[in-house]
N, CA, C and O atoms as a CHARMM CRD file, in Angstrom:
* protein
*
  300
    1    1 MET  N   -103.17700 149.08700  -5.49900 PROA 1      0.00000
    2    1 MET  CA  -103.69100 148.28200  -6.56900 PROA 1      0.00000
    3    1 MET  C   -104.42200 147.08300  -5.95400 PROA 1      0.00000
    4    1 MET  O   -103.92100 146.44300  -5.03000 PROA 1      0.00000
    5    2 LYS  N   -105.60400 146.79500  -6.47900 PROA 2      0.00000
    6    2 LYS  CA  -106.35000 145.62600  -6.02200 PROA 2      0.00000
    7    2 LYS  C   -106.10400 144.46600  -6.97300 PROA 2      0.00000
    8    2 LYS  O   -106.19200 144.61600  -8.19200 PROA 2      0.00000
    9    3 ILE  N   -105.79800 143.32000  -6.40800 PROA 3      0.00000
   10    3 ILE  CA  -105.55000 142.11800  -7.19100 PROA 3      0.00000
   11    3 ILE  C   -106.68900 141.14500  -6.91400 PROA 3      0.00000
   12    3 ILE  O   -106.92500 140.78400  -5.76100 PROA 3      0.00000
   13    4 PRO  N   -107.40800 140.70900  -7.97100 PROA 4      0.00000
   14    4 PRO  CA  -108.50900 139.77000  -7.73300 PROA 4      0.00000
   15    4 PRO  C   -107.99300 138.42600  -7.24000 PROA 4      0.00000
   16    4 PRO  O   -107.04800 137.86200  -7.79300 PROA 4      0.00000
   17    5 ILE  N   -108.62200 137.93500  -6.20600 PROA 5      0.00000
   18    5 ILE  CA  -108.27600 136.64700  -5.60800 PROA 5      0.00000
   19    5 ILE  C   -109.52500 135.76400  -5.64800 PROA 5      0.00000
   20    5 ILE  O   -110.60600 136.19500  -5.24700 PROA 5      0.00000
   21    6 LEU  N   -109.37700 134.55400  -6.12200 PROA 6      0.00000
   22    6 LEU  CA  -110.45400 133.57200  -6.09400 PROA 6      0.00000
   23    6 LEU  C   -110.36300 132.85500  -4.75200 PROA 6      0.00000
   24    6 LEU  O   -109.35600 132.21000  -4.46100 PROA 6      0.00000
   25    7 ARG  N   -111.40100 132.96200  -3.93800 PROA 7      0.00000
   26    7 ARG  CA  -111.40400 132.33900  -2.61600 PROA 7      0.00000
   27    7 ARG  C   -112.44300 131.22300  -2.61500 PROA 7      0.00000
   28    7 ARG  O   -113.61500 131.45700  -2.91400 PROA 7      0.00000
   29    8 ILE  N   -112.01800 130.03400  -2.28500 PROA 8      0.00000
   30    8 ILE  CA  -112.89300 128.87300  -2.23700 PROA 8      0.00000
   31    8 ILE  C   -112.85500 128.32700  -0.81800 PROA 8      0.00000
   32    8 ILE  O   -111.79000 128.01000  -0.28900 PROA 8      0.00000
   33    9 GLU  N   -114.03400 128.22300  -0.20800 PROA 9      0.00000
   34    9 GLU  CA  -114.14200 127.72300   1.15800 PROA 9      0.00000
   35    9 GLU  C   -114.75300 126.32800   1.15800 PROA 9      0.00000
   36    9 GLU  O   -115.59200 126.00300   0.31800 PROA 9      0.00000
   37   10 ARG  N   -114.32900 125.52400   2.09400 PROA 10     0.00000
   38   10 ARG  CA  -114.91600 124.20300   2.29000 PROA 10     0.00000
   39   10 ARG  C   -115.51900 124.18300   3.68400 PROA 10     0.00000
   40   10 ARG  O   -114.83000 124.42400   4.67500 PROA 10     0.00000
   41   11 ASP  N   -116.82800 123.89100   3.75000 PROA 11     0.00000
   42   11 ASP  CA  -117.47200 123.88200   5.06700 PROA 11     0.00000
   43   11 ASP  C   -117.41500 122.48900   5.68300 PROA 11     0.00000
   44   11 ASP  O   -116.82200 121.56900   5.12000 PROA 11     0.00000
   45   12 THR  N   -118.04000 122.35300   6.84100 PROA 12     0.00000
   46   12 THR  CA  -117.97100 121.10300   7.57900 PROA 12     0.00000
   47   12 THR  C   -118.72200 119.98000   6.88400 PROA 12     0.00000
   48   12 THR  O   -118.42500 118.80600   7.11000 PROA 12     0.00000
   49   13 GLY  N   -119.70900 120.32800   6.02700 PROA 13     0.00000
   50   13 GLY  CA  -120.44500 119.31000   5.28700 PROA 13     0.00000
   51   13 GLY  C   -121.54000 118.62700   6.06700 PROA 13     0.00000
   52   13 GLY  O   -122.27800 117.81900   5.50500 PROA 13     0.00000
   53   14 ASP  N   -121.66900 118.92800   7.35200 PROA 14     0.00000
   54   14 ASP  CA  -122.69100 118.26000   8.15600 PROA 14     0.00000
   55   14 ASP  C   -123.80700 119.20700   8.58100 PROA 14     0.00000
   56   14 ASP  O   -124.59400 118.88300   9.47100 PROA 14     0.00000
   57   15 GLY  N   -123.87800 120.38300   7.94600 PROA 15     0.00000
   58   15 GLY  CA  -124.93400 121.33800   8.25900 PROA 15     0.00000
   59   15 GLY  C   -124.60400 122.30100   9.38500 PROA 15     0.00000
   60   15 GLY  O   -125.36000 123.24000   9.63100 PROA 15     0.00000
   61   16 THR  N   -123.49400 122.08700  10.07000 PROA 16     0.00000
   62   16 THR  CA  -123.09600 123.02000  11.11900 PROA 16     0.00000
   63   16 THR  C   -122.31800 124.16600  10.49300 PROA 16     0.00000
   64   16 THR  O   -121.78000 124.03700   9.39300 PROA 16     0.00000
   65   17 ARG  N   -122.26500 125.25700  11.18300 PROA 17     0.00000
   66   17 ARG  CA  -121.52100 126.40900  10.65800 PROA 17     0.00000
   67   17 ARG  C   -120.03500 126.22600  10.91300 PROA 17     0.00000
   68   17 ARG  O   -119.61100 125.61100  11.89100 PROA 17     0.00000
   69   18 GLY  N   -119.27700 126.77400  10.00800 PROA 18     0.00000
   70   18 GLY  CA  -117.82700 126.74000  10.19000 PROA 18     0.00000
   71   18 GLY  C   -117.12600 126.38000   8.90100 PROA 18     0.00000
   72   18 GLY  O   -117.66200 125.66800   8.05200 PROA 18     0.00000
   73   19 ILE  N   -115.92600 126.88500   8.77500 PROA 19     0.00000
   74   19 ILE  CA  -115.12000 126.63300   7.59600 PROA 19     0.00000
   75   19 ILE  C   -113.99100 125.69400   7.98600 PROA 19     0.00000
   76   19 ILE  O   -113.22900 125.97000   8.91300 PROA 19     0.00000
   77   20 VAL  N   -113.89100 124.58300   7.26900 PROA 20     0.00000
   78   20 VAL  CA  -112.83200 123.60900   7.53100 PROA 20     0.00000
   79   20 VAL  C   -111.52500 124.06300   6.89100 PROA 20     0.00000
   80   20 VAL  O   -110.45000 123.92300   7.47500 PROA 20     0.00000
   81   21 GLY  N   -111.63100 124.59700   5.70500 PROA 21     0.00000
   82   21 GLY  CA  -110.42700 125.03700   5.01100 PROA 21     0.00000
   83   21 GLY  C   -110.78400 125.98200   3.89400 PROA 21     0.00000
   84   21 GLY  O   -111.95200 126.12400   3.53200 PROA 21     0.00000
   85   22 GLU  N   -109.77000 126.63000   3.34800 PROA 22     0.00000
   86   22 GLU  CA  -110.00900 127.53200   2.23300 PROA 22     0.00000
   87   22 GLU  C   -108.77100 127.60100   1.36500 PROA 22     0.00000
   88   22 GLU  O   -107.65000 127.37000   1.81800 PROA 22     0.00000
   89   23 TRP  N   -109.00700 127.92900   0.09300 PROA 23     0.00000
   90   23 TRP  CA  -107.92600 128.18500  -0.84700 PROA 23     0.00000
   91   23 TRP  C   -108.06000 129.61900  -1.28900 PROA 23     0.00000
   92   23 TRP  O   -109.17400 130.09500  -1.51100 PROA 23     0.00000
   93   24 LYS  N   -106.95800 130.31600  -1.42200 PROA 24     0.00000
   94   24 LYS  CA  -106.93300 131.64500  -2.01400 PROA 24     0.00000
   95   24 LYS  C   -105.99100 131.57700  -3.20700 PROA 24     0.00000
   96   24 LYS  O   -104.80200 131.29300  -3.06500 PROA 24     0.00000
   97   25 ILE  N   -106.54300 131.84000  -4.38000 PROA 25     0.00000
   98   25 ILE  CA  -105.78600 131.68500  -5.62000 PROA 25     0.00000
   99   25 ILE  C   -105.74200 133.01900  -6.34900 PROA 25     0.00000
  100   25 ILE  O   -106.78400 133.59500  -6.65900 PROA 25     0.00000
  101   26 ALA  N   -104.55300 133.50600  -6.61900 PROA 26     0.00000
  102   26 ALA  CA  -104.38100 134.70600  -7.44000 PROA 26     0.00000
  103   26 ALA  C   -104.38000 134.23800  -8.89400 PROA 26     0.00000
  104   26 ALA  O   -103.36300 133.77600  -9.41000 PROA 26     0.00000
  105   27 THR  N   -105.53400 134.36500  -9.54300 PROA 27     0.00000
  106   27 THR  CA  -105.67400 133.79400 -10.88000 PROA 27     0.00000
  107   27 THR  C   -104.74400 134.43500 -11.90000 PROA 27     0.00000
  108   27 THR  O   -104.43400 133.81500 -12.91800 PROA 27     0.00000
  109   28 PHE  N   -104.28500 135.67800 -11.65000 PROA 28     0.00000
  110   28 PHE  CA  -103.34700 136.29000 -12.59600 PROA 28     0.00000
  111   28 PHE  C   -102.05400 135.48600 -12.66700 PROA 28     0.00000
  112   28 PHE  O   -101.39600 135.45800 -13.70700 PROA 28     0.00000
  113   29 ALA  N   -101.68800 134.83600 -11.57400 PROA 29     0.00000
  114   29 ALA  CA  -100.46600 134.02600 -11.55300 PROA 29     0.00000
  115   29 ALA  C   -100.62200 132.79400 -12.43700 PROA 29     0.00000
  116   29 ALA  O    -99.63700 132.25100 -12.93700 PROA 29     0.00000
  117   30 LEU  N   -101.86300 132.35700 -12.62500 PROA 30     0.00000
  118   30 LEU  CA  -102.13400 131.21800 -13.50600 PROA 30     0.00000
  119   30 LEU  C   -102.39000 131.66300 -14.93300 PROA 30     0.00000
  120   30 LEU  O   -102.51400 130.83700 -15.83700 PROA 30     0.00000
  121   31 ASP  N   -102.46900 132.99200 -15.13700 PROA 31     0.00000
  122   31 ASP  CA  -102.82200 133.56100 -16.43200 PROA 31     0.00000
  123   31 ASP  C   -104.15000 132.98000 -16.91400 PROA 31     0.00000
  124   31 ASP  O   -104.28600 132.54300 -18.05700 PROA 31     0.00000
  125   32 ALA  N   -105.13600 132.99000 -15.99000 PROA 32     0.00000
  126   32 ALA  CA  -106.43700 132.40100 -16.28200 PROA 32     0.00000
  127   32 ALA  C   -107.55100 133.29100 -15.75400 PROA 32     0.00000
  128   32 ALA  O   -107.37100 134.03400 -14.78900 PROA 32     0.00000
  129   33 ALA  N   -108.69600 133.20100 -16.40000 PROA 33     0.00000
  130   33 ALA  CA  -109.87000 133.93600 -15.94600 PROA 33     0.00000
  131   33 ALA  C   -110.38200 133.31100 -14.65200 PROA 33     0.00000
  132   33 ALA  O   -110.41300 132.08600 -14.53800 PROA 33     0.00000
  133   34 PRO  N   -110.78400 134.12300 -13.67400 PROA 34     0.00000
  134   34 PRO  CA  -111.26400 133.57100 -12.40100 PROA 34     0.00000
  135   34 PRO  C   -112.41700 132.56900 -12.56200 PROA 34     0.00000
  136   34 PRO  O   -112.42800 131.53300 -11.89600 PROA 34     0.00000
  137   35 ARG  N   -113.37300 132.86400 -13.42700 PROA 35     0.00000
  138   35 ARG  CA  -114.51000 131.94200 -13.60400 PROA 35     0.00000
  139   35 ARG  C   -114.06900 130.61500 -14.21400 PROA 35     0.00000
  140   35 ARG  O   -114.55800 129.55500 -13.82200 PROA 35     0.00000
  141   36 ALA  N   -113.14600 130.67300 -15.17100 PROA 36     0.00000
  142   36 ALA  CA  -112.63500 129.44000 -15.77500 PROA 36     0.00000
  143   36 ALA  C   -111.86100 128.62000 -14.75000 PROA 36     0.00000
  144   36 ALA  O   -111.97200 127.39500 -14.71500 PROA 36     0.00000
  145   37 THR  N   -111.07600 129.30100 -13.91600 PROA 37     0.00000
  146   37 THR  CA  -110.32500 128.61100 -12.86700 PROA 37     0.00000
  147   37 THR  C   -111.27100 127.91600 -11.90500 PROA 37     0.00000
  148   37 THR  O   -111.08000 126.74700 -11.56900 PROA 37     0.00000
  149   38 TYR  N   -112.29600 128.64000 -11.46100 PROA 38     0.00000
  150   38 TYR  CA  -113.28300 128.05500 -10.54800 PROA 38     0.00000
  151   38 TYR  C   -113.98300 126.87500 -11.20800 PROA 38     0.00000
  152   38 TYR  O   -114.14700 125.82500 -10.58500 PROA 38     0.00000
  153   39 ALA  N   -114.39800 127.03600 -12.46500 PROA 39     0.00000
  154   39 ALA  CA  -115.10800 125.95700 -13.15800 PROA 39     0.00000
  155   39 ALA  C   -114.23900 124.70900 -13.27800 PROA 39     0.00000
  156   39 ALA  O   -114.71900 123.59100 -13.08900 PROA 39     0.00000
  157   40 ALA  N   -112.95700 124.90300 -13.59400 PROA 40     0.00000
  158   40 ALA  CA  -112.04600 123.75600 -13.70900 PROA 40     0.00000
  159   40 ALA  C   -111.85000 123.07600 -12.36100 PROA 40     0.00000
  160   40 ALA  O   -111.89900 121.84900 -12.27200 PROA 40     0.00000
  161   41 LEU  N   -111.62800 123.86100 -11.31600 PROA 41     0.00000
  162   41 LEU  CA  -111.46100 123.27100  -9.97800 PROA 41     0.00000
  163   41 LEU  C   -112.71300 122.51300  -9.55700 PROA 41     0.00000
  164   41 LEU  O   -112.63300 121.40300  -9.03100 PROA 41     0.00000
  165   42 HSD  N   -113.86800 123.12200  -9.79400 PROA 42     0.00000
  166   42 HSD  CA  -115.12600 122.47100  -9.41800 PROA 42     0.00000
  167   42 HSD  C   -115.34000 121.19300 -10.22100 PROA 42     0.00000
  168   42 HSD  O   -115.74900 120.17700  -9.66000 PROA 42     0.00000
  169   43 TYR  N   -115.07400 121.22700 -11.51100 PROA 43     0.00000
  170   43 TYR  CA  -115.25400 120.04500 -12.35600 PROA 43     0.00000
  171   43 TYR  C   -114.38800 118.88300 -11.85900 PROA 43     0.00000
  172   43 TYR  O   -114.88400 117.77600 -11.65200 PROA 43     0.00000
  173   44 TYR  N   -113.10900 119.14000 -11.67300 PROA 44     0.00000
  174   44 TYR  CA  -112.21500 118.05000 -11.26100 PROA 44     0.00000
  175   44 TYR  C   -112.45300 117.60900  -9.82600 PROA 44     0.00000
  176   44 TYR  O   -112.12600 116.47800  -9.46800 PROA 44     0.00000
  177   45 TRP  N   -113.01000 118.47000  -9.00700 PROA 45     0.00000
  178   45 TRP  CA  -113.38700 118.07700  -7.64800 PROA 45     0.00000
  179   45 TRP  C   -114.59200 117.13900  -7.68300 PROA 45     0.00000
  180   45 TRP  O   -114.63900 116.15300  -6.94700 PROA 45     0.00000
  181   46 THR  N   -115.56500 117.44700  -8.53900 PROA 46     0.00000
  182   46 THR  CA  -116.78700 116.64300  -8.59200 PROA 46     0.00000
  183   46 THR  C   -116.70200 115.47600  -9.56700 PROA 46     0.00000
  184   46 THR  O   -117.61300 114.64900  -9.60000 PROA 46     0.00000
  185   47 HSD  N   -115.64300 115.38100 -10.35800 PROA 47     0.00000
  186   47 HSD  CA  -115.44000 114.27900 -11.29800 PROA 47     0.00000
  187   47 HSD  C   -114.05400 113.66800 -11.08900 PROA 47     0.00000
  188   47 HSD  O   -113.17200 113.83400 -11.93100 PROA 47     0.00000
  189   48 PRO  N   -113.85700 112.96400  -9.97700 PROA 48     0.00000
  190   48 PRO  CA  -112.51500 112.42500  -9.69400 PROA 48     0.00000
  191   48 PRO  C   -111.99000 111.49100 -10.79000 PROA 48     0.00000
  192   48 PRO  O   -110.77800 111.38800 -10.97900 PROA 48     0.00000
  193   49 SER  N   -112.87800 110.81700 -11.50400 PROA 49     0.00000
  194   49 SER  CA  -112.41900 109.89300 -12.55400 PROA 49     0.00000
  195   49 SER  C   -111.78100 110.63600 -13.72900 PROA 49     0.00000
  196   49 SER  O   -111.04600 110.03000 -14.50800 PROA 49     0.00000
  197   50 ALA  N   -112.04700 111.93300 -13.87000 PROA 50     0.00000
  198   50 ALA  CA  -111.47900 112.71900 -14.96600 PROA 50     0.00000
  199   50 ALA  C   -110.14300 113.35300 -14.59900 PROA 50     0.00000
  200   50 ALA  O   -109.50400 113.97000 -15.45200 PROA 50     0.00000
  201   51 ARG  N   -109.71400 113.21700 -13.37100 PROA 51     0.00000
  202   51 ARG  CA  -108.49400 113.90100 -12.92400 PROA 51     0.00000
  203   51 ARG  C   -107.24200 113.44600 -13.65600 PROA 51     0.00000
  204   51 ARG  O   -106.26700 114.19300 -13.74100 PROA 51     0.00000
  205   52 SER  N   -107.25800 112.23100 -14.18500 PROA 52     0.00000
  206   52 SER  CA  -106.07300 111.73600 -14.88900 PROA 52     0.00000
  207   52 SER  C   -105.81500 112.49500 -16.18700 PROA 52     0.00000
  208   52 SER  O   -104.71300 112.42300 -16.73000 PROA 52     0.00000
  209   53 GLU  N   -106.81500 113.22400 -16.69800 PROA 53     0.00000
  210   53 GLU  CA  -106.62700 113.97400 -17.94100 PROA 53     0.00000
  211   53 GLU  C   -105.92200 115.31300 -17.71700 PROA 53     0.00000
  212   53 GLU  O   -105.52200 115.96700 -18.68000 PROA 53     0.00000
  213   54 ARG  N   -105.76800 115.72600 -16.46000 PROA 54     0.00000
  214   54 ARG  CA  -105.11400 117.01500 -16.18800 PROA 54     0.00000
  215   54 ARG  C   -103.71600 117.02100 -16.78400 PROA 54     0.00000
  216   54 ARG  O   -102.98300 116.03700 -16.68800 PROA 54     0.00000
  217   55 GLY  N   -103.35800 118.13600 -17.39800 PROA 55     0.00000
  218   55 GLY  CA  -102.04600 118.25200 -18.02900 PROA 55     0.00000
  219   55 GLY  C   -102.01600 117.74500 -19.45800 PROA 55     0.00000
  220   55 GLY  O   -100.95300 117.69400 -20.07900 PROA 55     0.00000
  221   56 THR  N   -103.17600 117.37000 -19.98700 PROA 56     0.00000
  222   56 THR  CA  -103.24900 116.87500 -21.35800 PROA 56     0.00000
  223   56 THR  C   -103.99700 117.87000 -22.24200 PROA 56     0.00000
  224   56 THR  O   -104.56300 118.85100 -21.76100 PROA 56     0.00000
  225   57 THR  N   -103.98500 117.59400 -23.54400 PROA 57     0.00000
  226   57 THR  CA  -104.71700 118.42200 -24.49100 PROA 57     0.00000
  227   57 THR  C   -106.20900 118.35900 -24.22400 PROA 57     0.00000
  228   57 THR  O   -106.90900 119.35600 -24.40500 PROA 57     0.00000
  229   58 VAL  N   -106.70900 117.21100 -23.79800 PROA 58     0.00000
  230   58 VAL  CA  -108.13300 117.06900 -23.48000 PROA 58     0.00000
  231   58 VAL  C   -108.51500 118.03300 -22.35800 PROA 58     0.00000
  232   58 VAL  O   -109.55100 118.69500 -22.43100 PROA 58     0.00000
  233   59 ALA  N   -107.69300 118.11100 -21.33600 PROA 59     0.00000
  234   59 ALA  CA  -107.96500 119.03100 -20.22800 PROA 59     0.00000
  235   59 ALA  C   -107.92000 120.48100 -20.71400 PROA 59     0.00000
  236   59 ALA  O   -108.74100 121.29800 -20.29800 PROA 59     0.00000
  237   60 GLN  N   -106.97600 120.80200 -21.58400 PROA 60     0.00000
  238   60 GLN  CA  -106.89100 122.16300 -22.11600 PROA 60     0.00000
  239   60 GLN  C   -108.15800 122.51600 -22.89100 PROA 60     0.00000
  240   60 GLN  O   -108.66400 123.63200 -22.77700 PROA 60     0.00000
  241   61 GLN  N   -108.66700 121.57600 -23.67200 PROA 61     0.00000
  242   61 GLN  CA  -109.91300 121.81100 -24.39900 PROA 61     0.00000
  243   61 GLN  C   -111.05900 122.06600 -23.42500 PROA 61     0.00000
  244   61 GLN  O   -111.86800 122.96900 -23.63600 PROA 61     0.00000
  245   62 ARG  N   -111.12500 121.28900 -22.38500 PROA 62     0.00000
  246   62 ARG  CA  -112.18700 121.44400 -21.39100 PROA 62     0.00000
  247   62 ARG  C   -112.09800 122.82100 -20.73000 PROA 62     0.00000
  248   62 ARG  O   -113.11200 123.50500 -20.58900 PROA 62     0.00000
  249   63 ILE  N   -110.90300 123.22800 -20.32800 PROA 63     0.00000
  250   63 ILE  CA  -110.71900 124.51600 -19.66300 PROA 63     0.00000
  251   63 ILE  C   -110.98600 125.66600 -20.63300 PROA 63     0.00000
  252   63 ILE  O   -111.55600 126.68400 -20.24100 PROA 63     0.00000
  253   64 ASP  N   -110.57600 125.51300 -21.90400 PROA 64     0.00000
  254   64 ASP  CA  -110.92000 126.52000 -22.91500 PROA 64     0.00000
  255   64 ASP  C   -112.43100 126.68300 -23.00500 PROA 64     0.00000
  256   64 ASP  O   -112.93000 127.79800 -23.15300 PROA 64     0.00000
  257   65 GLY  N   -113.15200 125.58300 -22.91500 PROA 65     0.00000
  258   65 GLY  CA  -114.61600 125.63200 -22.94200 PROA 65     0.00000
  259   65 GLY  C   -115.16500 126.37600 -21.73200 PROA 65     0.00000
  260   65 GLY  O   -116.12100 127.14000 -21.85700 PROA 65     0.00000
  261   66 PHE  N   -114.57400 126.16200 -20.57200 PROA 66     0.00000
  262   66 PHE  CA  -115.00100 126.88300 -19.36700 PROA 66     0.00000
  263   66 PHE  C   -114.78900 128.38000 -19.54100 PROA 66     0.00000
  264   66 PHE  O   -115.58000 129.18700 -19.05200 PROA 66     0.00000
  265   67 ALA  N   -113.71800 128.75000 -20.24100 PROA 67     0.00000
  266   67 ALA  CA  -113.38900 130.15900 -20.43100 PROA 67     0.00000
  267   67 ALA  C   -114.17900 130.79300 -21.56800 PROA 67     0.00000
  268   67 ALA  O   -114.10900 132.00400 -21.77500 PROA 67     0.00000
  269   68 GLY  N   -114.93400 129.97500 -22.31000 PROA 68     0.00000
  270   68 GLY  CA  -115.73100 130.50200 -23.41700 PROA 68     0.00000
  271   68 GLY  C   -114.97700 130.61100 -24.72600 PROA 68     0.00000
  272   68 GLY  O   -115.42400 131.28700 -25.65300 PROA 68     0.00000
  273   69 PHE  N   -113.83300 129.94600 -24.80500 PROA 69     0.00000
  274   69 PHE  CA  -113.06100 129.94800 -26.04100 PROA 69     0.00000
  275   69 PHE  C   -113.44500 128.74400 -26.88400 PROA 69     0.00000
  276   69 PHE  O   -113.98000 127.75900 -26.37400 PROA 69     0.00000
  277   70 ALA  N   -113.16600 128.83300 -28.17600 PROA 70     0.00000
  278   70 ALA  CA  -113.37300 127.66600 -29.03400 PROA 70     0.00000
  279   70 ALA  C   -112.34100 126.60900 -28.65100 PROA 70     0.00000
  280   70 ALA  O   -111.17900 126.93700 -28.40800 PROA 70     0.00000
  281   71 PRO  N   -112.75600 125.34800 -28.59700 PROA 71     0.00000
  282   71 PRO  CA  -111.79300 124.30200 -28.20900 PROA 71     0.00000
  283   71 PRO  C   -110.66500 124.15800 -29.21400 PROA 71     0.00000
  284   71 PRO  O   -110.82500 124.41200 -30.40800 PROA 71     0.00000
  285   72 THR  N   -109.53100 123.74700 -28.69800 PROA 72     0.00000
  286   72 THR  CA  -108.39200 123.46800 -29.56900 PROA 72     0.00000
  287   72 THR  C   -108.55000 122.09000 -30.18500 PROA 72     0.00000
  288   72 THR  O   -109.41900 121.32600 -29.76400 PROA 72     0.00000
  289   73 THR  N   -107.75300 121.76400 -31.14500 PROA 73     0.00000
  290   73 THR  CA  -107.85100 120.47300 -31.83200 PROA 73     0.00000
  291   73 THR  C   -106.91400 119.47700 -31.17600 PROA 73     0.00000
  292   73 THR  O   -105.74900 119.78000 -30.91700 PROA 73     0.00000
  293   74 VAL  N   -107.42900 118.29300 -30.91200 PROA 74     0.00000
  294   74 VAL  CA  -106.58800 117.22800 -30.36100 PROA 74     0.00000
  295   74 VAL  C   -105.81800 116.60200 -31.50500 PROA 74     0.00000
  296   74 VAL  O   -106.40500 116.21300 -32.51500 PROA 74     0.00000
  297   75 GLY  N   -104.49700 116.50300 -31.35300 PROA 75     0.00000
  298   75 GLY  CA  -103.65400 115.94000 -32.40400 PROA 75     0.00000
  299   75 GLY  C   -103.48400 114.46200 -32.28500 PROA 75     0.00000
  300   75 GLY  O   -102.79700 113.85200 -33.10500 PROA 75     0.00000
């Protein structure tokens, strides 16, 4: 059985070849679509000021949007 793995690599950032680090995420363990998982990771990586919303309803709405679902209602 093949299990889809989301692999994210981080390069040196200075134009030289080489991988500094990588993450391998089995998205089934998160019960999430691979593209939505990648979009959420990328968003919070590039928007550090938004990281405090993780674990909230606002973050769930954002991730639902990444997955193509209608957003939930904030109570």
